PyMOL Python script that loads the backbone (N, CA, C, O; Angstrom):
from pymol import cmd

cmd.read_pdbstr("""\
ATOM      1  N   MET A   1     108.520  82.742 107.151  1.00  0.00           N
ATOM      2  CA  MET A   1     108.843  83.765 107.725  1.00  0.00           C
ATOM      3  C   MET A   1     107.207  84.289 108.300  1.00  0.00           C
ATOM      4  O   MET A   1     106.286  83.963 107.551  1.00  0.00           O
ATOM      5  N   ALA A   2     106.864  85.003 109.462  1.00  0.00           N
ATOM      6  CA  ALA A   2     105.633  85.530 109.933  1.00  0.00           C
ATOM      7  C   ALA A   2     105.189  87.334 109.329  1.00  0.00           C
ATOM      8  O   ALA A   2     105.981  88.276 109.312  1.00  0.00           O
ATOM      9  N   TRP A   3     103.863  87.365 108.934  1.00  0.00           N
ATOM     10  CA  TRP A   3     104.150  88.702 108.561  1.00  0.00           C
ATOM     11  C   TRP A   3     102.467  89.342 109.208  1.00  0.00           C
ATOM     12  O   TRP A   3     101.292  89.058 108.973  1.00  0.00           O
ATOM     13  N   PRO A   4     103.344  90.538 110.310  1.00  0.00           N
ATOM     14  CA  PRO A   4     102.501  91.184 110.957  1.00  0.00           C
ATOM     15  C   PRO A   4     101.253  91.424 110.605  1.00  0.00           C
ATOM     16  O   PRO A   4     101.195  92.458 109.941  1.00  0.00           O
ATOM     17  N   ALA A   5     100.360  90.984 110.741  1.00  0.00           N
ATOM     18  CA  ALA A   5      98.719  91.375 110.410  1.00  0.00           C
ATOM     19  C   ALA A   5      98.575  92.731 110.526  1.00  0.00           C
ATOM     20  O   ALA A   5      97.525  93.102 110.002  1.00  0.00           O
ATOM     21  N   PHE A   6      99.114  93.468 110.929  1.00  0.00           N
ATOM     22  CA  PHE A   6      98.452  95.230 110.985  1.00  0.00           C
ATOM     23  C   PHE A   6      98.738  95.804 110.053  1.00  0.00           C
ATOM     24  O   PHE A   6      98.497  97.009 109.985  1.00  0.00           O
ATOM     25  N   GLN A   7      99.364  95.109 109.002  1.00  0.00           N
ATOM     26  CA  GLN A   7      99.926  96.274 107.657  1.00  0.00           C
ATOM     27  C   GLN A   7      99.159  95.457 106.072  1.00  0.00           C
ATOM     28  O   GLN A   7      99.471  95.545 104.885  1.00  0.00           O
ATOM     29  N   PHE A   8      97.534  94.319 107.146  1.00  0.00           N
ATOM     30  CA  PHE A   8      97.028  94.054 105.831  1.00  0.00           C
ATOM     31  C   PHE A   8      95.361  94.385 106.429  1.00  0.00           C
ATOM     32  O   PHE A   8      95.008  94.259 107.601  1.00  0.00           O
ATOM     33  N   ARG A   9      94.532  94.813 105.329  1.00  0.00           N
ATOM     34  CA  ARG A   9      93.155  94.547 105.431  1.00  0.00           C
ATOM     35  C   ARG A   9      92.370  93.523 105.106  1.00  0.00           C
ATOM     36  O   ARG A   9      92.623  92.963 104.039  1.00  0.00           O
ATOM     37  N   PRO A  10      91.437  93.113 105.783  1.00  0.00           N
ATOM     38  CA  PRO A  10      91.007  91.771 105.292  1.00  0.00           C
ATOM     39  C   PRO A  10      90.138  92.393 103.934  1.00  0.00           C
ATOM     40  O   PRO A  10      89.438  93.401 104.022  1.00  0.00           O
ATOM     41  N   ALA A  11      90.353  91.440 102.403  1.00  0.00           N
ATOM     42  CA  ALA A  11      89.645  91.410 101.571  1.00  0.00           C
ATOM     43  C   ALA A  11      88.956  90.127 101.327  1.00  0.00           C
ATOM     44  O   ALA A  11      89.507  89.227 101.960  1.00  0.00           O
ATOM     45  N   PRO A  12      88.005  89.750 100.674  1.00  0.00           N
ATOM     46  CA  PRO A  12      87.396  88.958 100.101  1.00  0.00           C
ATOM     47  C   PRO A  12      88.268  87.810  99.534  1.00  0.00           C
ATOM     48  O   PRO A  12      88.603  87.691  98.355  1.00  0.00           O
ATOM     49  N   GLY A  13      88.526  87.128 100.381  1.00  0.00           N
ATOM     50  CA  GLY A  13      89.421  85.778 100.101  1.00  0.00           C
ATOM     51  C   GLY A  13      91.000  86.239  99.989  1.00  0.00           C
ATOM     52  O   GLY A  13      91.937  85.652  99.448  1.00  0.00           O
ATOM     53  N   ARG A  14      90.969  87.388 100.630  1.00  0.00           N
ATOM     54  CA  ARG A  14      92.711  87.366 100.667  1.00  0.00           C
ATOM     55  C   ARG A  14      92.912  88.859 101.527  1.00  0.00           C
ATOM     56  O   ARG A  14      91.992  89.608 101.854  1.00  0.00           O
ATOM     57  N   LEU A  15      94.086  89.027 101.741  1.00  0.00           N
ATOM     58  CA  LEU A  15      94.181  90.154 102.237  1.00  0.00           C
ATOM     59  C   LEU A  15      95.126  91.343 101.769  1.00  0.00           C
ATOM     60  O   LEU A  15      96.312  91.172 101.487  1.00  0.00           O
ATOM     61  N   GLN A  16      94.522  92.474 101.721  1.00  0.00           N
ATOM     62  CA  GLN A  16      94.954  93.360 100.941  1.00  0.00           C
ATOM     63  C   GLN A  16      95.693  94.355 101.587  1.00  0.00           C
ATOM     64  O   GLN A  16      95.076  94.930 102.483  1.00  0.00           O
ATOM     65  N   PRO A  17      97.382  94.891 101.289  1.00  0.00           N
ATOM     66  CA  PRO A  17      98.091  95.893 101.976  1.00  0.00           C
ATOM     67  C   PRO A  17      97.377  97.135 102.529  1.00  0.00           C
ATOM     68  O   PRO A  17      96.509  97.667 101.836  1.00  0.00           O
ATOM     69  N   ARG A  18      97.643  97.551 103.551  1.00  0.00           N
ATOM     70  CA  ARG A  18      97.097  98.863 103.767  1.00  0.00           C
ATOM     71  C   ARG A  18      98.636  99.940 103.686  1.00  0.00           C
ATOM     72  O   ARG A  18      99.797  99.997 104.092  1.00  0.00           O
ATOM     73  N   GLU A  19      97.478 100.777 102.727  1.00  0.00           N
ATOM     74  CA  GLU A  19      98.621 101.853 102.218  1.00  0.00           C
ATOM     75  C   GLU A  19      99.101 102.334 102.592  1.00  0.00           C
ATOM     76  O   GLU A  19     100.258 102.556 102.235  1.00  0.00           O
ATOM     77  N   ASP A  20      98.289 103.056 104.019  1.00  0.00           N
ATOM     78  CA  ASP A  20      98.468 104.123 105.137  1.00  0.00           C
ATOM     79  C   ASP A  20      99.613 103.514 105.984  1.00  0.00           C
ATOM     80  O   ASP A  20     100.541 104.262 106.295  1.00  0.00           O
ATOM     81  N   ALA A  21      99.629 102.196 106.392  1.00  0.00           N
ATOM     82  CA  ALA A  21     100.537 101.508 107.035  1.00  0.00           C
ATOM     83  C   ALA A  21     101.993 101.916 106.558  1.00  0.00           C
ATOM     84  O   ALA A  21     102.953 102.348 107.195  1.00  0.00           O
ATOM     85  N   LEU A  22     101.824 101.637 105.253  1.00  0.00           N
ATOM     86  CA  LEU A  22     103.096 100.961 104.163  1.00  0.00           C
ATOM     87  C   LEU A  22     103.881 102.553 104.425  1.00  0.00           C
ATOM     88  O   LEU A  22     105.065 102.697 104.728  1.00  0.00           O
ATOM     89  N   ALA A  23     102.753 103.789 104.194  1.00  0.00           N
ATOM     90  CA  ALA A  23     103.766 105.350 104.484  1.00  0.00           C
ATOM     91  C   ALA A  23     104.119 105.706 105.352  1.00  0.00           C
ATOM     92  O   ALA A  23     105.010 106.549 105.452  1.00  0.00           O
ATOM     93  N   LEU A  24     103.355 105.016 106.523  1.00  0.00           N
ATOM     94  CA  LEU A  24     104.083 105.460 107.774  1.00  0.00           C
ATOM     95  C   LEU A  24     104.972 104.555 108.220  1.00  0.00           C
ATOM     96  O   LEU A  24     105.619 104.757 109.248  1.00  0.00           O
ATOM     97  N   TRP A  25     105.118 103.247 107.345  1.00  0.00           N
ATOM     98  CA  TRP A  25     106.425 102.413 107.609  1.00  0.00           C
ATOM     99  C   TRP A  25     107.451 102.887 106.652  1.00  0.00           C
ATOM    100  O   TRP A  25     108.496 102.242 106.569  1.00  0.00           O
ATOM    101  N   ARG A  26     107.277 103.914 105.939  1.00  0.00           N
ATOM    102  CA  ARG A  26     108.511 104.490 104.957  1.00  0.00           C
ATOM    103  C   ARG A  26     109.084 105.598 105.606  1.00  0.00           C
ATOM    104  O   ARG A  26     110.248 105.971 105.459  1.00  0.00           O
ATOM    105  N   LEU A  27     108.121 106.180 106.424  1.00  0.00           N
ATOM    106  CA  LEU A  27     108.997 107.780 107.731  1.00  0.00           C
ATOM    107  C   LEU A  27     109.816 106.919 108.209  1.00  0.00           C
ATOM    108  O   LEU A  27     110.937 107.237 107.814  1.00  0.00           O
ATOM    109  N   LEU A  28     109.873 105.755 109.016  1.00  0.00           N
ATOM    110  CA  LEU A  28     110.558 105.069 110.023  1.00  0.00           C
ATOM    111  C   LEU A  28     111.982 105.009 109.698  1.00  0.00           C
ATOM    112  O   LEU A  28     112.236 104.815 108.509  1.00  0.00           O
ATOM    113  N   PRO A  29     112.700 105.101 110.289  1.00  0.00           N
ATOM    114  CA  PRO A  29     114.127 104.994 110.277  1.00  0.00           C
ATOM    115  C   PRO A  29     114.858 103.432 110.075  1.00  0.00           C
ATOM    116  O   PRO A  29     115.668 103.028 110.910  1.00  0.00           O
ATOM    117  N   ARG A  30     114.506 102.677 108.970  1.00  0.00           N
ATOM    118  CA  ARG A  30     114.867 101.269 108.298  1.00  0.00           C
ATOM    119  C   ARG A  30     116.305 101.577 108.439  1.00  0.00           C
ATOM    120  O   ARG A  30     116.961 102.606 108.275  1.00  0.00           O
ATOM    121  N   GLY A  31     116.651 100.130 108.863  1.00  0.00           N
ATOM    122  CA  GLY A  31     118.485 100.006 108.687  1.00  0.00           C
ATOM    123  C   GLY A  31     119.007 100.502 109.775  1.00  0.00           C
ATOM    124  O   GLY A  31     120.214 100.306 109.912  1.00  0.00           O
ATOM    125  N   ARG A  32     118.295 101.269 110.846  1.00  0.00           N
ATOM    126  CA  ARG A  32     118.869 102.147 111.708  1.00  0.00           C
ATOM    127  C   ARG A  32     118.518 101.610 112.804  1.00  0.00           C
ATOM    128  O   ARG A  32     119.194 101.568 113.832  1.00  0.00           O
ATOM    129  N   VAL A  33     117.291 101.113 112.609  1.00  0.00           N
ATOM    130  CA  VAL A  33     116.708  99.950 113.841  1.00  0.00           C
ATOM    131  C   VAL A  33     116.274  98.940 113.458  1.00  0.00           C
ATOM    132  O   VAL A  33     116.067  98.844 112.248  1.00  0.00           O
ATOM    133  N   ASP A  34     115.998  97.911 114.258  1.00  0.00           N
ATOM    134  CA  ASP A  34     115.672  96.579 113.772  1.00  0.00           C
ATOM    135  C   ASP A  34     114.163  96.289 113.441  1.00  0.00           C
ATOM    136  O   ASP A  34     113.333  96.432 114.339  1.00  0.00           O
ATOM    137  N   GLU A  35     113.793  95.900 112.229  1.00  0.00           N
ATOM    138  CA  GLU A  35     112.085  95.634 112.325  1.00  0.00           C
ATOM    139  C   GLU A  35     111.289  95.297 113.784  1.00  0.00           C
ATOM    140  O   GLU A  35     110.299  95.891 114.211  1.00  0.00           O
ATOM    141  N   LEU A  36     111.929  94.294 114.354  1.00  0.00           N
ATOM    142  CA  LEU A  36     111.576  94.127 115.477  1.00  0.00           C
ATOM    143  C   LEU A  36     111.116  95.173 116.271  1.00  0.00           C
ATOM    144  O   LEU A  36     109.928  95.343 116.546  1.00  0.00           O
ATOM    145  N   THR A  37     112.330  96.105 116.766  1.00  0.00           N
ATOM    146  CA  THR A  37     111.923  97.116 117.519  1.00  0.00           C
ATOM    147  C   THR A  37     110.782  98.179 116.783  1.00  0.00           C
ATOM    148  O   THR A  37     109.939  98.853 117.376  1.00  0.00           O
ATOM    149  N   LEU A  38     110.985  98.123 115.557  1.00  0.00           N
ATOM    150  CA  LEU A  38     109.850  99.546 114.591  1.00  0.00           C
ATOM    151  C   LEU A  38     108.454  98.792 114.787  1.00  0.00           C
ATOM    152  O   LEU A  38     107.464  99.421 115.159  1.00  0.00           O
ATOM    153  N   ALA A  39     108.412  97.390 114.516  1.00  0.00           N
ATOM    154  CA  ALA A  39     107.112  96.874 114.828  1.00  0.00           C
ATOM    155  C   ALA A  39     106.734  97.062 116.184  1.00  0.00           C
ATOM    156  O   ALA A  39     105.504  97.113 116.201  1.00  0.00           O
ATOM    157  N   ALA A  40     107.318  97.223 117.628  1.00  0.00           N
ATOM    158  CA  ALA A  40     106.763  97.422 118.697  1.00  0.00           C
ATOM    159  C   ALA A  40     106.612  98.537 118.885  1.00  0.00           C
ATOM    160  O   ALA A  40     105.854  98.627 119.851  1.00  0.00           O
ATOM    161  N   TRP A  41     106.988  99.854 118.400  1.00  0.00           N
ATOM    162  CA  TRP A  41     107.186 101.280 118.005  1.00  0.00           C
ATOM    163  C   TRP A  41     105.541 101.327 117.529  1.00  0.00           C
ATOM    164  O   TRP A  41     104.522 101.793 118.037  1.00  0.00           O
ATOM    165  N   LEU A  42     105.846 100.604 116.306  1.00  0.00           N
ATOM    166  CA  LEU A  42     104.294 100.794 116.113  1.00  0.00           C
ATOM    167  C   LEU A  42     102.828  99.926 116.648  1.00  0.00           C
ATOM    168  O   LEU A  42     101.812  99.881 115.955  1.00  0.00           O
ATOM    169  N   THR A  43     102.956  99.278 117.982  1.00  0.00           N
ATOM    170  CA  THR A  43     102.279  98.467 118.293  1.00  0.00           C
ATOM    171  C   THR A  43     102.233  98.743 120.101  1.00  0.00           C
ATOM    172  O   THR A  43     101.579  98.171 120.973  1.00  0.00           O
ATOM    173  N   GLY A  44     103.011  99.621 120.159  1.00  0.00           N
ATOM    174  CA  GLY A  44     102.986 100.486 121.971  1.00  0.00           C
ATOM    175  C   GLY A  44     102.418 101.446 122.119  1.00  0.00           C
ATOM    176  O   GLY A  44     102.021 102.179 121.213  1.00  0.00           O
ATOM    177  N   PRO A  45     102.265 101.631 123.413  1.00  0.00           N
ATOM    178  CA  PRO A  45     101.213 103.325 123.002  1.00  0.00           C
ATOM    179  C   PRO A  45     101.967 104.424 123.295  1.00  0.00           C
ATOM    180  O   PRO A  45     102.839 104.232 124.142  1.00  0.00           O
ATOM    181  N   ARG A  46     101.872 105.632 122.788  1.00  0.00           N
ATOM    182  CA  ARG A  46     102.667 106.560 122.807  1.00  0.00           C
ATOM    183  C   ARG A  46     102.403 107.983 124.050  1.00  0.00           C
ATOM    184  O   ARG A  46     101.457 108.747 123.863  1.00  0.00           O
ATOM    185  N   ARG A  47     102.780 108.060 124.533  1.00  0.00           N
ATOM    186  CA  ARG A  47     102.689 109.401 125.300  1.00  0.00           C
ATOM    187  C   ARG A  47     102.324 110.870 124.054  1.00  0.00           C
ATOM    188  O   ARG A  47     101.328 111.584 123.933  1.00  0.00           O
ATOM    189  N   ASP A  48     103.372 110.843 123.463  1.00  0.00           N
ATOM    190  CA  ASP A  48     103.158 112.099 122.151  1.00  0.00           C
ATOM    191  C   ASP A  48     101.761 111.666 121.715  1.00  0.00           C
ATOM    192  O   ASP A  48     101.125 112.719 121.728  1.00  0.00           O
ATOM    193  N   LEU A  49     100.955 110.704 121.343  1.00  0.00           N
ATOM    194  CA  LEU A  49     100.067 110.504 120.567  1.00  0.00           C
ATOM    195  C   LEU A  49      98.591 109.839 121.608  1.00  0.00           C
ATOM    196  O   LEU A  49      97.731 108.977 121.429  1.00  0.00           O
ATOM    197  N   ASP A  50      98.939 110.810 122.709  1.00  0.00           N
ATOM    198  CA  ASP A  50      97.208 110.673 123.857  1.00  0.00           C
ATOM    199  C   ASP A  50      97.644 109.014 124.310  1.00  0.00           C
ATOM    200  O   ASP A  50      96.670 108.297 124.540  1.00  0.00           O
ATOM    201  N   GLY A  51      98.790 108.470 124.429  1.00  0.00           N
ATOM    202  CA  GLY A  51      98.756 107.147 125.154  1.00  0.00           C
ATOM    203  C   GLY A  51      98.243 106.301 123.710  1.00  0.00           C
ATOM    204  O   GLY A  51      98.472 105.093 123.783  1.00  0.00           O
ATOM    205  N   ARG A  52      97.766 106.632 122.772  1.00  0.00           N
ATOM    206  CA  ARG A  52      97.518 105.282 121.551  1.00  0.00           C
ATOM    207  C   ARG A  52      98.549 104.817 120.948  1.00  0.00           C
ATOM    208  O   ARG A  52      99.666 105.322 121.056  1.00  0.00           O
ATOM    209  N   THR A  53      98.249 103.686 120.165  1.00  0.00           N
ATOM    210  CA  THR A  53      99.723 103.294 119.366  1.00  0.00           C
ATOM    211  C   THR A  53      99.825 104.032 118.281  1.00  0.00           C
ATOM    212  O   THR A  53      98.911 104.778 117.932  1.00  0.00           O
ATOM    213  N   PRO A  54     100.912 103.916 117.642  1.00  0.00           N
ATOM    214  CA  PRO A  54     101.074 105.112 116.082  1.00  0.00           C
ATOM    215  C   PRO A  54      99.657 104.196 115.333  1.00  0.00           C
ATOM    216  O   PRO A  54      98.824 104.875 114.732  1.00  0.00           O
ATOM    217  N   LEU A  55      99.449 102.544 115.422  1.00  0.00           N
ATOM    218  CA  LEU A  55      98.222 102.373 114.699  1.00  0.00           C
ATOM    219  C   LEU A  55      97.294 102.432 114.982  1.00  0.00           C
ATOM    220  O   LEU A  55      96.549 101.923 114.144  1.00  0.00           O
ATOM    221  N   GLN A  56      96.580 102.995 116.193  1.00  0.00           N
ATOM    222  CA  GLN A  56      95.655 103.368 116.702  1.00  0.00           C
ATOM    223  C   GLN A  56      95.301 104.662 116.010  1.00  0.00           C
ATOM    224  O   GLN A  56      94.160 105.025 115.720  1.00  0.00           O
ATOM    225  N   TRP A  57      96.379 105.284 115.792  1.00  0.00           N
ATOM    226  CA  TRP A  57      96.319 106.862 115.998  1.00  0.00           C
ATOM    227  C   TRP A  57      95.712 107.065 113.982  1.00  0.00           C
ATOM    228  O   TRP A  57      94.874 107.798 113.457  1.00  0.00           O
ATOM    229  N   LEU A  58      96.567 106.107 113.478  1.00  0.00           N
ATOM    230  CA  LEU A  58      96.816 106.257 112.081  1.00  0.00           C
ATOM    231  C   LEU A  58      95.089 105.851 111.562  1.00  0.00           C
ATOM    232  O   LEU A  58      94.630 106.390 110.555  1.00  0.00           O
ATOM    233  N   ASP A  59      94.357 104.975 112.287  1.00  0.00           N
ATOM    234  CA  ASP A  59      93.235 104.132 112.144  1.00  0.00           C
ATOM    235  C   ASP A  59      91.739 105.418 112.489  1.00  0.00           C
ATOM    236  O   ASP A  59      90.595 105.627 112.087  1.00  0.00           O
ATOM    237  N   GLU A  60      92.655 105.937 113.400  1.00  0.00           N
ATOM    238  CA  GLU A  60      91.380 107.144 113.914  1.00  0.00           C
ATOM    239  C   GLU A  60      91.513 108.697 113.425  1.00  0.00           C
ATOM    240  O   GLU A  60      90.565 109.478 113.356  1.00  0.00           O
ATOM    241  N   HIS A  61      93.116 109.049 113.041  1.00  0.00           N
ATOM    242  CA  HIS A  61      93.264 110.702 112.327  1.00  0.00           C
ATOM    243  C   HIS A  61      93.952 110.325 111.207  1.00  0.00           C
ATOM    244  O   HIS A  61      94.001 111.251 110.398  1.00  0.00           O
ATOM    245  N   GLY A  62      94.563 109.220 110.803  1.00  0.00           N
ATOM    246  CA  GLY A  62      95.287 109.171 109.086  1.00  0.00           C
ATOM    247  C   GLY A  62      96.213 109.252 109.927  1.00  0.00           C
ATOM    248  O   GLY A  62      96.361 109.190 111.147  1.00  0.00           O
ATOM    249  N   LEU A  63      97.054 109.468 108.631  1.00  0.00           N
ATOM    250  CA  LEU A  63      98.562 109.974 108.220  1.00  0.00           C
ATOM    251  C   LEU A  63      99.065 111.273 108.582  1.00  0.00           C
ATOM    252  O   LEU A  63     100.016 111.758 107.969  1.00  0.00           O
ATOM    253  N   ASP A  64      98.226 112.158 109.987  1.00  0.00           N
ATOM    254  CA  ASP A  64      98.202 113.374 110.118  1.00  0.00           C
ATOM    255  C   ASP A  64      99.359 113.948 110.667  1.00  0.00           C
ATOM    256  O   ASP A  64     100.164 113.035 110.848  1.00  0.00           O
ATOM    257  N   GLU A  65     100.024 115.484 111.165  1.00  0.00           N
ATOM    258  CA  GLU A  65     100.634 115.949 111.672  1.00  0.00           C
ATOM    259  C   GLU A  65     101.786 115.200 113.141  1.00  0.00           C
ATOM    260  O   GLU A  65     102.990 114.980 113.279  1.00  0.00           O
ATOM    261  N   PRO A  66     100.608 115.043 113.930  1.00  0.00           N
ATOM    262  CA  PRO A  66     100.883 114.971 115.044  1.00  0.00           C
ATOM    263  C   PRO A  66     101.908 113.391 115.026  1.00  0.00           C
ATOM    264  O   PRO A  66     102.808 113.136 115.827  1.00  0.00           O
ATOM    265  N   LEU A  67     101.412 112.454 113.807  1.00  0.00           N
ATOM    266  CA  LEU A  67     102.010 111.243 113.951  1.00  0.00           C
ATOM    267  C   LEU A  67     103.110 110.845 113.213  1.00  0.00           C
ATOM    268  O   LEU A  67     103.949 109.994 113.507  1.00  0.00           O
ATOM    269  N   ARG A  68     103.010 111.680 112.028  1.00  0.00           N
ATOM    270  CA  ARG A  68     104.376 112.276 111.384  1.00  0.00           C
ATOM    271  C   ARG A  68     105.235 113.020 112.364  1.00  0.00           C
ATOM    272  O   ARG A  68     106.412 112.911 112.022  1.00  0.00           O
ATOM    273  N   ARG A  69     105.119 113.598 113.243  1.00  0.00           N
ATOM    274  CA  ARG A  69     106.064 114.442 113.972  1.00  0.00           C
ATOM    275  C   ARG A  69     106.726 112.854 115.011  1.00  0.00           C
ATOM    276  O   ARG A  69     107.905 112.516 115.112  1.00  0.00           O
ATOM    277  N   ALA A  70     105.591 112.207 115.596  1.00  0.00           N
ATOM    278  CA  ALA A  70     106.189 111.092 116.097  1.00  0.00           C
ATOM    279  C   ALA A  70     106.999 110.215 115.278  1.00  0.00           C
ATOM    280  O   ALA A  70     108.054 109.908 115.834  1.00  0.00           O
ATOM    281  N   ALA A  71     106.850 109.783 114.276  1.00  0.00           N
ATOM    282  CA  ALA A  71     107.891 108.762 113.451  1.00  0.00           C
ATOM    283  C   ALA A  71     109.353 109.666 113.208  1.00  0.00           C
ATOM    284  O   ALA A  71     110.492 109.266 112.970  1.00  0.00           O
ATOM    285  N   GLY A  72     108.674 111.383 113.413  1.00  0.00           N
ATOM    286  CA  GLY A  72     110.486 112.139 113.043  1.00  0.00           C
ATOM    287  C   GLY A  72     111.410 112.175 114.354  1.00  0.00           C
ATOM    288  O   GLY A  72     112.583 112.541 114.294  1.00  0.00           O
ATOM    289  N   ASN A  73     110.756 111.743 115.609  1.00  0.00           N
ATOM    290  CA  ASN A  73     111.083 111.784 116.474  1.00  0.00           C
ATOM    291  C   ASN A  73     111.930 110.555 116.800  1.00  0.00           C
ATOM    292  O   ASN A  73     113.037 110.602 117.338  1.00  0.00           O
ATOM    293  N   LEU A  74     111.187 109.278 116.355  1.00  0.00           N
ATOM    294  CA  LEU A  74     111.976 108.278 116.672  1.00  0.00           C
ATOM    295  C   LEU A  74     113.235 108.185 115.561  1.00  0.00           C
ATOM    296  O   LEU A  74     114.248 107.500 115.704  1.00  0.00           O
ATOM    297  N   ARG A  75     112.944 108.964 114.531  1.00  0.00           N
ATOM    298  CA  ARG A  75     113.908 108.718 113.163  1.00  0.00           C
ATOM    299  C   ARG A  75     115.521 109.796 114.028  1.00  0.00           C
ATOM    300  O   ARG A  75     116.686 109.400 113.983  1.00  0.00           O
ATOM    301  N   ALA A  76     115.151 110.849 114.570  1.00  0.00           N
ATOM    302  CA  ALA A  76     115.872 111.465 115.167  1.00  0.00           C
ATOM    303  C   ALA A  76     116.651 111.047 116.468  1.00  0.00           C
ATOM    304  O   ALA A  76     117.669 111.675 116.759  1.00  0.00           O
ATOM    305  N   ARG A  77     116.197 109.964 117.300  1.00  0.00           N
ATOM    306  CA  ARG A  77     116.713 109.677 118.449  1.00  0.00           C
ATOM    307  C   ARG A  77     117.549 108.214 117.769  1.00  0.00           C
ATOM    308  O   ARG A  77     118.658 108.043 118.274  1.00  0.00           O
ATOM    309  N   ALA A  78     117.140 107.169 116.702  1.00  0.00           N
ATOM    310  CA  ALA A  78     117.707 106.647 116.033  1.00  0.00           C
ATOM    311  C   ALA A  78     119.284 107.499 115.263  1.00  0.00           C
ATOM    312  O   ALA A  78     120.426 107.060 115.399  1.00  0.00           O
ATOM    313  N   ALA A  79     118.975 108.524 114.632  1.00  0.00           N
ATOM    314  CA  ALA A  79     120.179 109.134 114.088  1.00  0.00           C
ATOM    315  C   ALA A  79     121.574 109.681 115.393  1.00  0.00           C
ATOM    316  O   ALA A  79     122.788 109.817 115.244  1.00  0.00           O
ATOM    317  N   ALA A  80     120.664 109.876 116.624  1.00  0.00           N
ATOM    318  CA  ALA A  80     121.596 110.058 117.437  1.00  0.00           C
ATOM    319  C   ALA A  80     122.662 109.429 117.943  1.00  0.00           C
ATOM    320  O   ALA A  80     123.372 109.992 118.777  1.00  0.00           O
TER     321      ALA A  80
END
""", "prot")
cmd.dss("prot")
cmd.show_as("cartoon", "prot")
cmd.util.cbc("prot")
cmd.orient("prot")
């Protein structure tokens, strides 16, 4: 199985999990949406994030309210 690199930070001699990416992942509607779709959401540009991907936004602003709202919108669409 391949693991998407965006969930890790390089560390000397190993990869270290990105806690901020894991926290964002926990906000997504797992089980209602397949993981490939969630990975596409994380890496695709979003109008509600000024054209940035959720991961770019996470790098630039952290897990702030606009990113939490975007994840909440995805959860709401998955529940509909």
